[in-house]
N, C-alpha and C positions, 0 to 999 in steps of 0.2 A: 292251251284250249281256251284260258281266260284272255290271253293276249288277243288271239284270233276274235273272239267274240267283241272285244273292245274296239278293234281296229274295223270291224264289220259295221258297229254301231257309228264309228265315225264316219265312215263312207256314206251309212244312210243318212246321216244329217246332213253331210257335204251334198249329196244329190237331192236332198230336199231345198237344201240353200240354192243350188243351180237351178233349179226350177222356178223358185220364188224370184232369183234375179230375172230367168228371162221372161216371166210374167211381167215385170216391172219394166223392163227394158223394151219389151215388144208391145207394150201397152193394150193386150188381149183381155185385161181384166176390168171390170166397171169399177170396182174399187182395190186399194192396194193395202187396205189393213191387214188384212191375212197375210199376204207376203211381208209385208216389212215386220210384222210379229212374229211369224216365222223366223227371219233373220235374226231379229233381237233374241228369241229365246233359244237360239242354236248357239249363241257365242258362249253363255255358262254351261252348257249341255257338253259343247266340245271341251271347253277349258275343264271342267270335271273328268270327263272321259280322259283328257291327257295326262291330267294328275293320277289318275289310275293306272296309267300306262306305264308311265315313266318308273325307273328302278328307286327303290326307297333308298335315301341316304342314310347314314348312320345317327340313330338318335331323332330323325324326323319321319313320324310315322304316315302312312297312306291316310288319305281320307277314308273315314268308316273302322278305322284300327284305333283300338287303346294304346295308350303309349306305356 
C-alpha cells in the first residue's frame, strides 16, 4: 500500500511537471515564474519520494527513520 501511494505521488508530480513544460514550450502563459517554480520544486520532491521507495540497505536508514 505504501509503495502504491509513493508511486501515485511521483506520477502526480510528473504530471504537473508535464503541464508546466507544456505551458513553457507553447508560450500560453503570460509569465513563466510559476511553471519554473513547479519544475524546481519537483526535483527535491521526486528525489525524496524515490529515496523512500528504494529498499533500505543494511545499516543505512530511510529518510525519517531513526538509526
